[in-house]
C-alpha positions as CSV (number, residue, x, y, z in Angstrom):
1,M,-26.8,-18.2,5.0
2,S,-25.2,-18.3,1.5
3,L,-23.0,-15.3,1.7
4,S,-21.5,-13.7,4.9
5,L,-19.6,-10.4,5.0
6,T,-18.0,-9.2,8.3
7,I,-16.8,-5.7,8.4
8,L,-13.5,-5.6,10.3
9,G,-12.9,-1.9,9.6
10,S,-14.4,0.8,7.4
11,S,-12.8,4.1,8.6
12,S,-11.0,6.5,6.3
13,A,-7.3,6.8,6.1
14,T,-6.4,7.7,9.7
15,P,-7.3,5.1,12.4
16,T,-8.8,6.5,15.6
17,A,-9.1,5.1,19.1
18,H,-12.4,3.4,18.2
19,L,-12.3,3.0,14.4
20,F,-10.2,0.6,12.2
21,P,-9.3,1.2,8.6
22,S,-10.5,-0.8,5.7
23,S,-10.7,-4.6,6.0
24,Q,-13.5,-7.1,5.3
25,W,-13.9,-10.9,5.7
26,L,-16.1,-12.6,3.1
27,E,-17.4,-16.1,3.3
28,I,-18.8,-17.4,0.1
29,Q,-19.2,-21.0,-1.1
30,N,-17.2,-22.2,2.0
31,Q,-14.2,-20.1,0.9
32,H,-12.9,-17.4,3.3
33,F,-11.4,-14.2,1.8
34,L,-9.9,-11.2,3.4
35,I,-10.4,-8.0,1.4
36,D,-7.9,-5.3,2.2
37,C,-5.9,-5.5,5.5
38,G,-5.7,-2.2,7.3
39,E,-3.9,-1.8,10.7
40,G,-5.4,-4.0,13.4
41,A,-7.1,-6.4,11.0
42,Q,-5.8,-9.5,12.9
43,M,-7.1,-8.1,16.2
44,Q,-10.5,-7.6,14.5
45,I,-10.4,-11.1,13.2
46,R,-10.1,-12.4,16.7
47,K,-12.7,-10.0,18.1
48,N,-15.2,-11.2,15.5
49,K,-14.4,-14.9,16.2
50,L,-13.3,-15.7,12.7
51,S,-10.9,-18.5,11.9
52,F,-7.4,-17.7,10.8
53,A,-7.0,-21.4,9.8
54,R,-9.9,-21.1,7.3
55,L,-8.5,-18.1,5.4
56,N,-8.0,-19.1,1.8
57,A,-6.9,-15.8,0.1
58,I,-6.2,-12.1,0.6
59,F,-7.1,-9.4,-1.9
60,I,-5.5,-6.0,-1.6
61,S,-7.0,-3.2,-3.6
62,H,-4.2,-0.7,-3.7
63,A,-0.9,0.5,-2.0
64,H,-2.2,3.1,0.3
65,G,-1.3,2.2,3.9
66,D,-4.8,2.1,5.4
67,H,-5.5,-0.8,3.1
68,F,-2.5,-3.0,3.7
69,F,-0.5,-1.9,6.8
70,G,-2.0,-4.9,8.7
71,L,-0.7,-7.4,6.2
72,M,2.9,-7.9,7.4
73,G,1.7,-8.6,11.0
74,L,-1.0,-11.0,9.8
75,L,1.5,-13.0,7.7
76,S,3.8,-13.2,10.7
77,S,1.1,-14.3,13.0
78,L,0.0,-17.1,10.7
79,D,3.6,-18.4,10.8
80,L,3.6,-18.3,14.6
81,M,0.4,-20.3,14.6
82,K,2.2,-22.9,12.5
83,R,-0.3,-22.7,9.6
84,Q,0.3,-25.4,7.0
85,K,-2.3,-24.6,4.4
86,E,-1.4,-22.6,1.4
87,L,-2.4,-18.9,1.4
88,L,-3.1,-17.0,-1.8
89,L,-2.2,-13.3,-1.9
90,F,-3.3,-11.0,-4.7
91,A,-1.9,-7.5,-4.4
92,P,-0.2,-4.7,-6.3
93,Q,3.4,-5.5,-7.3
94,Q,4.9,-2.9,-4.9
95,I,3.3,-4.6,-1.9
96,L,4.6,-8.0,-3.1
97,D,8.1,-6.4,-3.5
98,L,7.9,-5.1,0.1
99,I,6.9,-8.5,1.4
100,T,9.7,-10.1,-0.6
101,S,12.4,-7.7,0.7
102,Y,11.3,-8.0,4.3
103,F,10.6,-11.7,4.6
104,Y,12.7,-13.3,1.9
105,T,16.0,-11.5,2.0
106,H,17.7,-13.9,4.4
107,T,15.7,-17.1,3.7
108,P,13.8,-18.6,0.7
109,D,11.3,-20.2,3.0
110,P,10.3,-17.7,5.8
111,F,6.8,-19.1,6.6
112,S,5.5,-22.4,7.9
113,Y,2.9,-22.3,5.1
114,P,3.2,-21.8,1.3
115,L,2.5,-18.2,0.4
116,T,1.6,-17.8,-3.3
117,M,1.8,-14.2,-4.4
118,T,0.1,-13.0,-7.5
119,P,0.5,-9.4,-8.7
120,I,-2.6,-7.5,-9.7
121,Q,-2.4,-5.9,-13.2
122,P,-3.3,-2.2,-12.6
123,G,-6.0,-0.8,-14.9
124,A,-7.1,-4.2,-16.2
125,T,-10.4,-6.0,-15.9
126,Y,-10.0,-9.8,-15.8
127,V,-10.7,-13.0,-13.8
128,I,-8.1,-13.0,-11.0
129,Y,-9.2,-16.2,-9.3
130,Q,-11.6,-19.0,-10.2
131,T,-12.7,-22.4,-8.9
132,P,-15.6,-24.5,-10.2
133,Y,-17.8,-22.7,-7.7
134,I,-16.4,-19.1,-7.4
135,R,-15.1,-16.5,-9.8
136,V,-13.4,-13.3,-8.7
137,I,-13.0,-10.5,-11.2
138,T,-10.8,-7.4,-10.6
139,F,-11.5,-4.1,-12.3
140,P,-10.0,-0.6,-12.2
141,L,-11.3,2.1,-10.0
142,S,-10.5,5.9,-10.1
143,H,-8.2,6.9,-7.3
144,T,-5.0,9.0,-6.9
145,I,-2.9,5.8,-7.4
146,P,-3.8,2.6,-9.3
147,C,-6.7,1.0,-7.4
148,Q,-8.7,-2.1,-8.2
149,G,-12.2,-3.3,-7.2
150,F,-13.3,-6.9,-6.9
151,A,-16.4,-8.8,-7.8
152,F,-17.0,-12.2,-6.1
153,E,-19.5,-14.4,-7.8
154,E,-21.0,-17.8,-7.0
155,L,-20.9,-20.4,-9.8
156,F,-23.1,-23.4,-10.2
157,P,-21.7,-25.6,-13.0
158,Y,-24.1,-28.5,-12.6
159,R,-27.9,-28.8,-13.0
160,N,-30.0,-30.3,-10.1
161,I,-31.3,-33.8,-10.8
162,R,-34.9,-34.4,-9.8
163,P,-34.9,-37.2,-7.3
164,E,-38.3,-38.6,-8.4
165,K,-36.9,-39.1,-12.0
166,I,-34.0,-41.2,-10.7
167,K,-36.5,-43.5,-9.1
168,Q,-39.0,-43.4,-12.1
169,Y,-36.3,-44.4,-14.7
170,S,-34.0,-46.4,-12.4
171,I,-31.1,-44.2,-13.4
172,P,-27.8,-45.8,-12.3
173,V,-25.4,-43.7,-10.1
174,C,-22.7,-43.9,-12.8
175,D,-24.8,-41.8,-15.2
176,L,-25.8,-39.0,-12.8
177,M,-22.8,-36.7,-13.3
178,N,-23.3,-36.6,-17.1
179,I,-26.9,-35.7,-16.5
180,K,-25.9,-33.0,-14.1
181,K,-23.6,-31.6,-16.8
182,G,-26.5,-31.3,-19.2
183,S,-26.6,-34.6,-21.1
184,D,-29.7,-36.5,-22.1
185,W,-30.1,-40.0,-20.8
186,T,-30.7,-43.2,-22.8
187,D,-32.5,-46.1,-21.0
188,E,-31.8,-49.8,-21.7
189,N,-34.4,-49.8,-24.4
190,G,-32.7,-47.0,-26.3
191,R,-35.3,-44.4,-25.4
192,I,-33.8,-40.9,-25.0
193,I,-35.0,-38.9,-22.0
194,P,-34.2,-35.2,-22.5
195,N,-32.2,-33.5,-19.9
196,H,-34.8,-30.8,-19.2
197,E,-37.2,-33.6,-18.0
198,L,-34.6,-35.0,-15.6
199,T,-33.2,-31.9,-14.1
200,L,-33.9,-28.4,-12.8
201,P,-31.7,-25.4,-13.6
202,P,-28.9,-24.6,-11.1
203,P,-29.6,-21.8,-8.6
204,E,-28.8,-18.2,-9.5
205,G,-25.5,-17.4,-7.7
206,L,-25.0,-14.5,-5.4
207,K,-22.6,-11.7,-6.3
208,Y,-20.7,-9.2,-4.1
209,V,-18.9,-6.2,-5.5
210,Y,-16.3,-4.2,-3.5
211,C,-15.5,-0.7,-4.6
212,T,-13.1,0.9,-2.2
213,D,-11.2,4.3,-2.6
214,T,-12.6,5.7,-5.9
215,A,-14.1,8.7,-7.5
216,F,-17.4,7.9,-9.3
217,V,-16.8,5.6,-12.3
218,E,-19.3,6.2,-15.1
219,T,-18.5,2.8,-16.7
220,L,-18.8,0.7,-13.5
221,R,-21.7,-1.4,-14.9
222,E,-19.5,-2.4,-17.8
223,L,-16.6,-3.3,-15.5
224,A,-18.4,-5.0,-12.7
225,G,-21.8,-6.1,-14.0
226,T,-24.9,-6.3,-11.8
227,C,-24.8,-7.6,-8.2
228,D,-26.8,-8.5,-5.1
229,L,-24.6,-6.6,-2.6
230,L,-22.4,-3.6,-3.3
231,Y,-19.9,-2.0,-1.0
232,H,-19.0,1.5,-2.2
233,E,-17.0,4.1,-0.4
234,A,-18.7,7.4,0.5
235,T,-16.1,9.6,1.9
236,Y,-18.0,12.9,1.6
237,K,-21.5,14.3,1.9
238,S,-22.9,15.7,-1.3
239,S,-22.4,19.2,0.0
240,E,-18.6,18.6,-0.4
241,R,-18.8,17.0,-3.7
242,H,-16.2,19.4,-5.1
243,M,-13.6,17.6,-3.0
244,A,-14.4,14.1,-4.3
245,P,-12.7,14.2,-7.7
246,I,-9.7,16.0,-6.3
247,T,-9.0,13.3,-3.7
248,G,-10.2,10.4,-5.7
249,H,-13.2,9.6,-3.5
250,S,-17.0,9.6,-3.8
251,T,-20.0,11.2,-2.1
252,T,-22.9,9.4,-0.6
253,I,-25.1,10.2,-3.6
254,E,-22.5,8.9,-6.0
255,A,-22.4,5.6,-4.1
256,A,-26.2,5.5,-4.3
257,R,-25.9,6.1,-8.1
258,A,-23.4,3.3,-8.4
259,A,-25.9,0.9,-6.6
260,Q,-28.6,1.9,-9.0
261,M,-26.3,1.4,-12.0
262,L,-25.3,-2.1,-10.8
263,Q,-29.0,-2.9,-10.0
264,A,-27.8,-3.9,-6.5
265,R,-30.3,-5.2,-4.0
266,Y,-28.4,-3.7,-1.1
267,L,-25.7,-1.0,-0.7
268,L,-23.1,-0.8,2.1
269,I,-21.2,2.5,2.5
270,G,-18.2,3.4,4.5
271,H,-14.8,5.1,4.5
272,F,-16.5,8.3,5.9
273,S,-14.2,11.3,6.4
274,T,-13.5,11.7,10.1
275,R,-14.9,15.2,9.9
276,Y,-18.3,13.6,10.1
277,K,-19.3,12.6,13.6
278,N,-22.8,11.2,12.8
279,S,-22.7,8.3,10.3
280,Q,-26.4,8.2,10.1
281,E,-26.5,11.5,8.3
282,L,-24.5,10.1,5.5
283,V,-26.6,6.9,5.4
284,A,-29.8,9.0,5.3
285,E,-28.4,11.0,2.4
286,A,-27.6,7.9,0.4
287,R,-31.1,6.4,1.2
288,S,-32.7,9.5,-0.3
289,L,-31.7,8.0,-3.7
290,F,-31.2,4.3,-2.8
291,P,-33.4,3.2,0.2
292,N,-31.6,-0.2,0.8
293,T,-28.4,1.5,2.0
294,F,-26.7,0.5,5.2
295,F,-23.6,1.7,7.1
296,A,-20.7,-0.8,6.8
297,R,-20.1,-0.5,10.5
298,Q,-17.1,-2.4,11.9
299,N,-18.0,-5.5,13.9
300,T,-21.2,-6.0,11.8
301,R,-22.0,-9.1,9.8
302,F,-24.2,-8.9,6.7
303,A,-25.6,-12.2,5.6
304,L,-27.4,-12.7,2.3
305,D,-29.7,-15.7,1.7
306,R,-29.5,-17.2,-1.7
307,K,-33.1,-18.4,-1.9
308,T,-34.9,-15.3,-0.5
309,R,-32.2,-12.7,-1.4
310,Q,-32.9,-11.2,2.1
311,L,-30.2,-9.4,4.0
312,T,-29.7,-10.2,7.7
313,I,-27.7,-7.7,9.8
314,D,-26.0,-8.7,13.1
315,E,-23.9,-6.4,15.2
316,L,-21.2,-8.5,16.9
C-alpha cells in the first residue's frame, strides 16, 4: 500500500474507559508521522504494533489537552528506550514552552535523542515540512482557540525512464539522472532524443488532509486543495447544528460538504460527542450526502493504494 493511516484515538474531549482522544499515525513515502497526541497515545502505538523507532515527526494541531496530553509521556518514553534518531516536533508555541519549562529547566540535554521543536504560526497557510518526496502544508481551522489543519502530499520529482529505451539507445548510467530530471539526451552521433520519448510521467501522488476541531470552513478548498483522503471532525448530528459554531465544531453534514468541496475520494469522520451512543447513525447521516464516508474508529487502519486509489480497511 502507498499510504497507511492508523487511528489511535478519535473520541471527543473526554476520554472514556474504552475510547481514546485524538491521535493518528500516518505512514507515507516511508516516513512515519504522529498527528496529535492525546492521552494514551503511546499505549495505542504499542497496541497497534507500530514502531516507536520509525517515528520521524509529530504534528500537534492546537493546545487543547485532548490533542496533546499524551506528548510529555511519549517524549519521556522515547528517552527511556534510548532513542538516537532525531525527532521533529511541530506544535503551537505554548506547547513548546511547556516542554521547555518541564524538561529543559535543569539540563540543556534532557533526551537521548535530538528533539527539534518548530512553532506553528497560528492563522497562517504555509509549507511546514518538506523533503524531495513529501510536502506538509498547515492551514488555519476555525475553533475556539487557534487550531491548524495539515495536508500531507506525496511528491515525485523525477520522471520514469522507459527501460526499453535505455537498451535501444545504449544510454550510459551516468546520463540517467539528467533524463529523469527532464533533460533530452544526445547520442554519440549528436542526435537529440526528446525526453518525452525516453520517459513516462511520474505517478500522481496521494494526498491526505487532516481537519480536526473546527467549525465548517467555507474557504477550505483554497486552504487545503483537493485530496484523496480527508479526515474531518463531526462532533454533532445535523439536528444539533446550532451548537456547532458556538463550540467551534462541525456536524456530520458539514464534514460531508467539506469532502465534496475538496473532491475527496474518501471521508473519515470522528470526534463524536459522547452523547451519541451509536456511531453508525452519524456515519449514515454523512453518507446521505457523501457515500464514501467511514468512521475513523480507533484501532483501525485505512490503506490507500496509489495505483488503484482503492481504500482498504482493517480493524486491528
